[in-house]
PAVODREN-575747 format. One record per residue (C-alpha): x, y, z; residue in one letter. Coordinates in steps of 0.5 Angstrom, whole numbers. Example, Ala and Ser with C-alpha at 12.3 -4.5 7.8 and 13.67 -1.06 7.14 Angstrom:
! residues 2
{{25; -9; 16}; 'A'}
{{27; -2; 14}; 'S'}
! end
This chain:
! residues 204
{{60; 71; 108}; 'S'}
{{64; 66; 102}; 'D'}
{{69; 71; 100}; 'P'}
{{71; 70; 108}; 'S'}
{{70; 63; 108}; 'I'}
{{74; 62; 102}; 'A'}
{{80; 67; 104}; 'Q'}
{{80; 62; 111}; 'T'}
{{80; 56; 106}; 'Y'}
{{86; 59; 103}; 'L'}
{{90; 62; 109}; 'H'}
{{90; 55; 112}; 'L'}
{{93; 50; 105}; 'G'}
{{98; 56; 105}; 'I'}
{{100; 54; 112}; 'A'}
{{98; 47; 111}; 'L'}
{{103; 47; 105}; 'R'}
{{109; 51; 109}; 'L'}
{{108; 46; 114}; 'N'}
{{110; 40; 109}; 'Q'}
{{103; 37; 108}; 'Q'}
{{101; 39; 101}; 'P'}
{{95; 34; 100}; 'D'}
{{91; 37; 105}; 'K'}
{{93; 44; 103}; 'A'}
{{91; 42; 96}; 'R'}
{{83; 39; 99}; 'K'}
{{83; 47; 102}; 'C'}
{{85; 50; 96}; 'M'}
{{80; 47; 91}; 'K'}
{{75; 48; 97}; 'Q'}
{{77; 55; 96}; 'A'}
{{76; 54; 89}; 'L'}
{{70; 52; 89}; 'S'}
{{66; 57; 92}; 'I'}
{{67; 62; 86}; 'Y'}
{{65; 57; 81}; 'V'}
{{59; 58; 78}; 'G'}
{{58; 65; 80}; 'K'}
{{58; 71; 77}; 'D'}
{{64; 73; 80}; 'S'}
{{66; 80; 82}; 'E'}
{{73; 84; 81}; 'M'}
{{75; 82; 87}; 'N'}
{{73; 75; 87}; 'D'}
{{77; 74; 80}; 'I'}
{{84; 77; 84}; 'G'}
{{82; 71; 90}; 'M'}
{{82; 67; 85}; 'I'}
{{88; 68; 81}; 'A'}
{{91; 69; 89}; 'D'}
{{88; 60; 89}; 'I'}
{{92; 58; 84}; 'M'}
{{97; 61; 86}; 'H'}
{{97; 57; 92}; 'E'}
{{96; 51; 88}; 'M'}
{{100; 52; 83}; 'A'}
{{107; 53; 89}; 'L'}
{{103; 46; 92}; 'N'}
{{104; 43; 86}; 'S'}
{{111; 45; 85}; 'I'}
{{112; 43; 92}; 'T'}
{{110; 36; 91}; 'T'}
{{115; 36; 84}; 'D'}
{{110; 37; 79}; 'D'}
{{113; 43; 76}; 'L'}
{{109; 42; 69}; 'T'}
{{103; 42; 73}; 'G'}
{{105; 48; 77}; 'G'}
{{108; 51; 71}; 'L'}
{{101; 51; 68}; 'K'}
{{97; 54; 73}; 'I'}
{{101; 59; 73}; 'L'}
{{100; 61; 66}; 'K'}
{{93; 60; 67}; 'Q'}
{{93; 65; 73}; 'E'}
{{98; 70; 70}; 'L'}
{{93; 70; 64}; 'G'}
{{87; 72; 69}; 'I'}
{{92; 78; 72}; 'R'}
{{93; 81; 66}; 'K'}
{{85; 81; 65}; 'K'}
{{85; 85; 71}; 'I'}
{{89; 90; 70}; 'G'}
{{95; 95; 72}; 'K'}
{{94; 94; 79}; 'S'}
{{96; 87; 79}; 'E'}
{{103; 89; 77}; 'N'}
{{106; 87; 83}; 'S'}
{{102; 79; 83}; 'N'}
{{104; 79; 75}; 'I'}
{{111; 80; 77}; 'A'}
{{111; 76; 83}; 'R'}
{{108; 70; 78}; 'T'}
{{113; 71; 72}; 'L'}
{{118; 70; 78}; 'Y'}
{{115; 63; 79}; 'H'}
{{115; 62; 72}; 'L'}
{{123; 63; 72}; 'G'}
{{124; 58; 77}; 'T'}
{{121; 53; 76}; 'T'}
{{123; 53; 68}; 'E'}
{{130; 54; 71}; 'T'}
{{128; 47; 75}; 'K'}
{{126; 45; 68}; 'L'}
{{133; 47; 66}; 'R'}
{{129; 51; 60}; 'N'}
{{135; 57; 61}; 'F'}
{{131; 61; 55}; 'N'}
{{124; 61; 58}; 'K'}
{{126; 61; 65}; 'A'}
{{131; 68; 63}; 'L'}
{{125; 71; 59}; 'N'}
{{119; 70; 65}; 'F'}
{{125; 73; 70}; 'F'}
{{126; 80; 64}; 'M'}
{{118; 81; 65}; 'D'}
{{118; 81; 71}; 'A'}
{{125; 86; 73}; 'L'}
{{122; 91; 67}; 'A'}
{{115; 91; 71}; 'I'}
{{119; 92; 77}; 'Y'}
{{122; 98; 74}; 'E'}
{{116; 100; 72}; 'K'}
{{115; 101; 79}; 'M'}
{{121; 104; 81}; 'D'}
{{121; 99; 86}; 'D'}
{{129; 97; 83}; 'E'}
{{132; 97; 90}; 'V'}
{{128; 91; 94}; 'G'}
{{128; 84; 96}; 'I'}
{{123; 82; 89}; 'S'}
{{128; 85; 85}; 'F'}
{{134; 83; 88}; 'A'}
{{131; 76; 88}; 'R'}
{{129; 76; 81}; 'T'}
{{136; 79; 79}; 'L'}
{{139; 73; 82}; 'Y'}
{{136; 68; 78}; 'C'}
{{138; 71; 72}; 'T'}
{{145; 70; 74}; 'G'}
{{144; 64; 75}; 'I'}
{{141; 63; 68}; 'V'}
{{147; 66; 66}; 'F'}
{{152; 62; 69}; 'E'}
{{148; 56; 67}; 'A'}
{{148; 58; 60}; 'T'}
{{157; 60; 60}; 'R'}
{{155; 67; 60}; 'D'}
{{160; 68; 67}; 'P'}
{{160; 76; 66}; 'T'}
{{153; 77; 66}; 'S'}
{{152; 72; 71}; 'A'}
{{157; 76; 76}; 'E'}
{{153; 83; 74}; 'E'}
{{147; 79; 77}; 'A'}
{{149; 76; 83}; 'F'}
{{153; 83; 85}; 'T'}
{{149; 88; 84}; 'E'}
{{143; 83; 87}; 'S'}
{{147; 82; 94}; 'V'}
{{148; 89; 94}; 'K'}
{{141; 90; 95}; 'I'}
{{139; 86; 99}; 'I'}
{{145; 86; 104}; 'E'}
{{143; 94; 104}; 'G'}
{{135; 92; 106}; 'V'}
{{138; 92; 113}; 'G'}
{{136; 85; 114}; 'L'}
{{139; 80; 119}; 'S'}
{{145; 76; 117}; 'E'}
{{140; 71; 118}; 'D'}
{{135; 72; 114}; 'E'}
{{140; 74; 108}; 'V'}
{{143; 67; 109}; 'E'}
{{136; 64; 109}; 'E'}
{{135; 68; 102}; 'I'}
{{141; 66; 98}; 'F'}
{{141; 59; 101}; 'S'}
{{133; 58; 97}; 'E'}
{{136; 62; 91}; 'L'}
{{142; 58; 91}; 'D'}
{{139; 51; 90}; 'S'}
{{135; 53; 84}; 'L'}
{{143; 52; 82}; 'R'}
{{144; 44; 78}; 'N'}
{{150; 41; 82}; 'T'}
{{151; 37; 76}; 'D'}
{{152; 43; 72}; 'D'}
{{161; 42; 68}; 'S'}
{{162; 50; 71}; 'N'}
{{162; 48; 78}; 'T'}
{{168; 51; 80}; 'T'}
{{165; 57; 76}; 'Q'}
{{159; 57; 81}; 'R'}
{{163; 56; 87}; 'K'}
{{166; 63; 86}; 'M'}
{{159; 66; 86}; 'F'}
{{156; 62; 92}; 'V'}
{{162; 64; 96}; 'G'}
{{160; 72; 95}; 'V'}
{{163; 76; 100}; 'K'}
{{157; 78; 104}; 'R'}
{{157; 83; 111}; 'K'}
! end
């Protein structure tokens, strides 16, 4: 059936993106999306379209097309909001990626708004102890750090580390999460000393 073909293209596209083959990944995403173009979409189809758009956005960001990725993420967010509350976790995920992309573009006020909106959704879902919440919280710390608010940054970092260490991941998995998040930091900032304090947060 068409949806299963689209899903196959989507999963292939994700695999190619993760395997550093963004051009091939983009072709798969476009192929997946084309299956839904011009047909009357049911709610499940609309969710699938949003999933494809999310991956297209991440693929654009992978190739450093940050503004292109932002545009697609915003379109995806609009679609998910129309679907309703059942999409809350996906909406929070999209807000998180909007925040990380704005952080890379050094639009810190916009980034913080997206992160705060995502955190508010997790709080409503009573998911304040999960990895997604902790990652988002850590990102607010990066924004606070970049905007010279070391007290708020330290609070966010400390709470995030505490949550992630309490989830039961291996030391390597914990380190991988923080390495990925720390890549959002700009090493050209004049507050490098402040950064070093938090990069070296003592972890179990």
